[in-house]
Each structure stands twice: as C-alpha cells, then as structure tokens.
C-alpha positions in Angstrom: 157.6 93.5 42.1 158.6 89.9 42.2 161.5 88.6 44.3 163.5 88.0 41.2 162.9 91.3 39.5 164.0 92.9 42.5 167.4 91.3 42.3 167.6 92.1 38.6 166.8 95.8 39.4 169.7 95.7 41.8 172.1 93.8 39.2 171.4 96.7 36.9 172.3 99.3 38.9 175.6 97.3 39.4 175.9 97.0 35.7 175.8 93.2 35.9 174.0 90.7 33.6 170.3 90.0 34.7 169.7 86.3 35.8 166.6 83.9 34.9 166.5 82.6 38.5 167.9 83.9 42.0 170.4 80.9 42.4 171.8 81.4 38.7 175.4 82.3 40.5 176.9 82.8 43.8 176.7 86.4 43.0 173.0 86.3 42.2 172.2 84.8 45.7 174.4 87.3 47.3 172.1 89.8 45.9 169.2 87.9 47.0 170.2 88.0 50.4 170.7 91.8 50.3 167.1 91.8 49.0 165.7 89.8 51.6 167.5 91.8 54.3 166.2 95.5 52.6 162.6 93.8 52.8 163.0 92.9 56.3 164.4 96.4 57.1 161.7 98.4 55.1 158.9 96.1 56.5 160.0 96.8 60.4 160.4 100.6 59.6 156.6 101.3 59.6 153.3 99.7 60.4 152.6 99.5 56.6 148.9 99.2 55.7 149.5 96.6 53.2 150.9 94.2 55.8 148.0 94.4 57.9 146.0 91.2 58.6 143.4 90.1 61.1 144.1 86.8 62.6 141.1 84.8 64.2 141.3 82.5 67.0 138.3 80.2 68.1 138.7 79.3 71.7 137.5 76.0 73.2 136.5 75.5 76.7 139.4 74.8 79.5 141.9 75.8 76.9 144.2 78.8 77.4 147.1 78.4 74.9 146.6 78.5 71.1 149.0 78.6 68.0 148.9 82.1 67.0 150.8 82.1 63.8 154.1 81.1 61.8 155.2 84.4 60.7 156.8 87.3 62.4 153.8 89.6 63.9 153.2 92.5 65.6 149.8 93.0 67.6 148.2 96.4 66.8 144.7 95.5 68.5 143.1 92.3 70.0 139.3 92.0 70.6 137.0 89.4 72.0 134.4 89.5 69.1 132.2 87.4 71.2 131.8 89.7 74.1 132.5 93.0 72.3 135.4 94.1 74.3 138.9 95.1 73.6 141.5 92.5 75.1 144.5 93.8 77.3 147.9 92.7 76.7 149.6 92.0 80.0 153.2 91.1 80.9 154.3 87.5 81.5 155.1 88.2 85.2 151.3 89.4 85.5 150.1 86.3 83.7 152.6 84.2 85.8 150.7 85.8 89.0 147.1 85.2 87.7 147.8 81.5 87.1 149.8 80.7 90.2 149.0 83.4 92.9 145.3 83.5 92.3 142.8 80.4 91.8 142.0 79.7 88.2 139.1 81.6 86.6 136.8 80.2 84.1 135.1 82.9 82.0 135.5 85.0 78.7 139.2 86.1 77.9 140.0 89.6 78.6 143.7 89.5 78.6 146.5 87.9 76.7 150.0 87.5 76.1 152.7 85.3 74.4 154.3 82.2 75.7 156.9 80.6 73.8 156.7 78.5 70.6 154.9 75.2 69.3 157.4 74.1 66.3 157.2 77.3 63.8 154.1 78.6 65.6 154.2 81.3 68.1 151.6 80.7 71.0 149.3 83.4 72.6 148.0 82.5 76.2 144.7 84.0 77.1 143.2 84.7 80.6 140.6 84.1 82.2 140.6 80.3 80.8 137.8 80.3 78.3 134.7 78.4 79.3 133.2 78.2 75.9 133.5 78.7 72.0 134.3 82.4 71.4 136.1 84.3 68.6 139.1 86.3 69.6 140.3 88.7 66.4 144.0 90.2 66.5 144.7 93.0 64.1 148.4 92.6 63.3 151.3 93.7 61.2 152.4 90.3 59.5 156.1 90.5 58.1 157.4 88.7 55.5 159.4 85.5 55.8 162.7 85.4 53.7 162.6 84.3 50.3 164.4 81.1 49.3 167.4 81.5 47.0 166.9 78.2 45.2 164.4 79.6 42.9 161.3 78.9 44.4 160.3 81.8 45.6 161.2 83.9 42.7 157.8 84.8 41.6 156.8 85.9 45.0 155.7 89.7 45.3 157.5 91.9 47.5 154.7 93.6 49.5 156.0 96.9 50.7 156.8 99.5 48.5 159.6 98.2 46.3 161.5 101.3 45.4 163.2 101.7 48.7 163.6 97.5 48.9 165.8 97.9 45.7 167.8 101.1 46.9 168.5 99.6 50.2 169.7 96.4 48.5 172.0 98.1 46.2 173.4 100.2 49.2 174.5 96.8 50.8 175.7 95.7 47.3 177.9 98.8 47.1 179.1 98.5 50.5 180.1 94.9 50.1 182.0 95.9 46.6 183.6 99.1 48.1 182.2 101.4 45.5 180.4 101.5 42.3 181.4 103.9 39.4 181.7 106.7 41.5 179.0 106.2 44.0 179.9 105.5 47.3 178.0 103.7 50.3 177.0 106.8 51.7 175.4 108.5 49.0 173.6 104.9 48.1 172.6 104.6 51.7 171.2 108.4 51.7 169.2 107.7 48.7 167.7 104.5 50.2 166.7 106.4 53.4 165.1 108.9 51.4 163.1 106.6 49.4 161.8 105.1 52.5 160.8 108.1 54.2 158.8 109.1 51.2 157.2 105.8 50.8 156.4 105.8 54.7 154.9 109.6 54.5 152.7 108.4 51.6 151.3 105.5 53.4 150.6 107.6 56.6 148.7 110.0 54.2 146.2 106.7 54.1 145.8 106.8 57.9 143.4 108.5 60.4 145.5 111.1 61.9 145.0 109.2 65.5 147.1 106.5 63.8 150.1 108.7 63.3 150.2 109.9 66.7 152.9 108.8 69.2 152.4 108.7 72.8 154.9 108.5 75.6 153.8 106.0 78.6 
C-alpha cells in the first residue's frame, strides 16, 4: 500500500471523499500526519523482518569515526567480517575511558558505540582504532522517515503491514473528530491494537524461536 492509498483508506472510513494527492486539502494533510504517526508507531512496536537491513562500513587506517546512516536505525548485531568475529556494543562512558585513560591502540575493531551526528548522519565510533581496511557489517532495523505532505512521496510504499497502520491512523482521526457515526476512539483504538498484535504474531512465526525470546539482564 502506498502513502496516498493509506490516506484514502482512512478517508473512506471517515466517509470523506478520496483525494488525488496528500496535499489536496488541509484535512488530507492532517490525515497524512496521522498516517505518518501510525507508521512510526507500528514500525517501532516490533523488529519487523521487512525492515531489517545490513549496513556495511569499510574502515580506513587511523580513522575510528564513521558516518553510519541518515535514517533512524536499531542495531541487532555487528560483526567484523574481515576478522570473523562478533563486535561488542559499549557505553559512551566505557569508550571515553578507553580513549583517554589508556594508550591508544591501533588494531582490528572489536567494540563500537555511537557518537553524535554529522549533518543528518548518525556516527559510529569503533575501537581499537583501525590499522587497515576492514569490513564491518551491522544488521539493523531501519525505520522509515516521515513521508512528505506535498505530494512527492504519495507513491512511496508503506513497508510494514498496512492494515494496522490504516486502523491506527483512523483511530487518531476519530479521536480528533470526537466520534465517527457511533464508533468512539476506544473502540477504534482497540481494533488497531488487535490488528497490530495479529500482524506481529504472524511476523514472529517467520523467525527462529530464539529470535522471539526475551532475556532479563
């Protein structure tokens, strides 16, 4: 389902006329805002298989800070492909101690952390400081940026299951309107939550059982 199709799906449920563009009216742009928020909420509710992507960083000698990605991302795992080992995430405090309390070490990266941004790009810092060209691979959940409300993103696809997205946006529209022909916000929200839970359950069934286990540390 595209962004515009999602907007029209919400408008139909509200018994409003469909639009040819997300910026056709102030109200269609408001519904577009609700769809964007619904996509955000649904994407962040679960590590969807369809959002998982590998980001590769190629190191260079004596450089420990790299542009990572300009999208909102969650790291599932990082590996040093060149050295065939799993990298370890560390806190900023621990990285700070490694950098300033110990003598700098130039070797193959084993640790990583995130340090600020370079423009729109988040930056990943690795340690030890690389002393050669190596390939670091990050398995991530890559979240979608908000779609523009000027019509330019109308044909962009919604990657996660669209049904809970539409119902979540519809619930927001019902809340804004007050009611919708007998259905109130609580009922609309309940339908949206049920649809999201069903979609997550189906996506979980695609995973290895260990991927669905939660651990307390």
